[in-house]
C-alpha positions in Angstrom: 63.3 75.3 64.8 63.6 71.6 65.1 60.3 71.4 67.0 58.7 73.3 64.1 60.2 70.9 61.6 59.0 68.0 63.7 55.5 69.4 63.8 55.4 70.0 60.1 56.7 66.5 59.5 54.0 65.0 61.7 51.3 67.0 60.1 52.5 65.9 56.7 52.7 62.3 57.9 49.1 62.5 59.3 47.8 64.1 56.1 49.4 61.2 54.0 47.8 58.6 56.3 44.4 60.2 56.2 44.4 60.5 52.4 45.5 56.8 52.1 42.6 55.8 54.4 40.2 57.8 52.2 41.5 56.2 49.0 41.4 52.8 50.7 37.7 53.4 51.8 36.8 54.6 48.3 38.4 51.5 46.6 36.7 49.2 49.1 33.3 50.8 48.3 33.9 50.5 44.6 34.9 46.9 44.9 31.7 46.1 46.7 29.6 47.5 43.9 28.8 44.8 41.3 29.1 45.9 37.7 25.8 46.4 35.9 25.3 44.1 33.0 25.9 45.8 29.6 22.7 46.2 27.7 22.5 47.1 24.1 20.0 49.6 22.7 17.3 46.9 22.2 17.6 45.6 25.8 19.6 42.6 24.7 22.5 41.5 26.9 26.0 41.4 25.5 26.2 37.6 25.8 22.9 37.2 24.0 24.0 39.7 21.3 27.2 37.7 20.7 25.3 34.4 20.4 22.5 35.9 18.2 24.6 38.1 15.9 27.7 36.2 14.7 29.8 37.8 12.1 28.6 36.9 8.6 29.1 38.0 5.0 26.4 40.4 3.9 27.8 41.6 0.5 30.2 40.5 -2.2 31.4 42.7 -5.0 33.7 41.9 -7.9 35.5 45.1 -8.7 38.0 45.9 -11.4 40.5 43.6 -12.9 44.2 44.3 -12.7 46.9 43.2 -15.1 49.9 41.8 -13.3 53.3 41.3 -14.9 54.4 37.8 -13.9 57.5 35.7 -14.2 59.3 35.6 -17.6 57.3 38.7 -18.8 54.0 36.8 -18.9 51.0 38.8 -17.7 47.9 37.7 -15.9 44.7 39.2 -14.6 43.6 39.4 -10.9 40.1 40.4 -9.8 39.4 42.6 -6.9 36.8 41.1 -4.5 35.3 43.2 -1.7 33.6 41.1 1.0 31.5 43.1 3.5 30.9 41.6 7.0 27.7 42.5 9.0 26.7 45.3 6.6 29.6 47.4 7.9 31.7 49.1 5.3 34.6 49.5 7.7 34.4 45.7 8.3 35.4 44.7 4.8 37.9 42.3 3.3 39.6 43.1 0.0 41.0 40.1 -1.9 42.8 39.8 -5.2 42.3 36.5 -6.9 43.2 35.0 -10.2 40.6 33.0 -12.2 42.6 29.8 -11.3 42.2 30.6 -7.6 38.4 30.8 -8.1 38.5 27.6 -10.2 40.3 25.8 -7.4 37.8 27.1 -4.9 34.9 26.0 -7.1 36.4 22.5 -7.6 36.9 22.0 -3.8 33.2 23.0 -3.2 32.0 20.9 -6.1 33.9 17.9 -4.9 32.6 18.2 -1.4 28.9 18.9 -2.2 28.4 17.5 -5.7 31.3 15.2 -6.2 32.3 16.5 -9.7 34.9 19.2 -10.5 34.3 21.6 -13.4 35.4 20.4 -16.8 36.8 23.0 -19.2 34.4 21.7 -21.9 31.2 23.7 -21.7 28.9 21.1 -23.3 30.1 18.3 -21.0 29.8 20.6 -18.0 26.2 21.5 -18.8 25.2 17.8 -19.2 26.9 16.9 -16.0 25.1 19.7 -14.2 21.7 18.5 -15.6 22.5 15.0 -14.3 23.5 16.4 -10.9 20.2 18.3 -10.7 18.2 15.2 -11.5 20.1 13.2 -8.8 19.6 16.0 -6.3 15.9 16.1 -6.9 15.6 12.3 -6.6 17.6 12.3 -3.3 15.7 15.4 -2.0 19.1 17.0 -1.5 18.4 20.5 -2.6 20.1 22.3 0.3 23.4 23.2 -1.4 23.9 23.9 -5.0 27.2 25.1 -6.2 26.7 27.4 -9.3 29.1 27.2 -12.2 31.9 29.6 -12.8 32.1 31.3 -16.2 34.2 29.0 -18.4 37.9 29.3 -18.7 38.5 30.7 -22.2 41.4 30.0 -24.5 41.6 33.5 -25.8 45.1 34.8 -26.4 46.1 37.4 -23.8 46.2 40.2 -26.3 42.7 39.5 -27.5 41.7 39.1 -23.9 42.9 42.6 -22.9 41.2 44.2 -25.9 37.9 42.6 -25.3 36.3 44.8 -22.6 32.9 43.2 -23.3 34.3 39.7 -22.6 35.9 40.9 -19.4 32.6 42.4 -18.2 30.8 39.2 -19.0 33.4 37.3 -17.0 33.1 39.8 -14.1 29.3 39.3 -14.0 29.8 35.5 -14.0 32.3 35.6 -11.1 29.9 38.0 -9.3 27.0 35.5 -9.6 29.2 32.6 -8.5 30.7 34.3 -5.4 27.4 35.9 -4.4 25.6 32.6 -4.6 28.3 30.8 -2.5 29.5 33.5 0.0 26.0 34.8 0.9 24.7 31.3 1.5 24.2 31.0 5.3 25.3 27.3 5.3 28.3 27.7 3.0 29.6 30.7 4.9 30.5 28.4 7.8 32.2 25.8 5.6 36.0 25.5 6.2 36.6 25.7 2.4 34.9 29.1 2.2 36.7 30.4 5.4 40.0 29.4 3.9 39.2 31.1 0.6 38.2 34.4 2.3 40.9 34.5 4.9 43.9 33.3 2.8 45.0 36.4 0.9 
């Protein structure tokens, strides 16, 4: 009986050794094969694709406004902003920003590129922008133009909420401003824009 057990044990030991050798040979063969470079459907390598197709903003939409109850019972409006990256709907960023957030963003850009923050007086703003346009034309510096935001209105909050037409006009103005800035290929890479988009 013990001889039988010894034989079975030896057979088992030999089987284990041979399967280990087979696995070792298979792994050695696999390690000798170099991985084929990944090619995308147009024949472009992955490295070239990454270099040629950096993530960029392809669409900006101002959605609905939301009334938020703030401190001390005061209410304010936030705007929903949907930013689409590389035309992929699943690659979108949804932001909620107050008008003051947009005004600060505008003023930072204006200070960097045109050296003049927005004034709340519409007439002065228009005159300053006309002067900026003349200066830009004379300096041949037409690369970056920061469009105006819709003006901050001094409507009371109750009147503001009732006036759906006024809200729609503001939404259109914000849409124009953000589309002009965020879809500009130069401005997309500006740290001010990246901070605005990524700071929720």
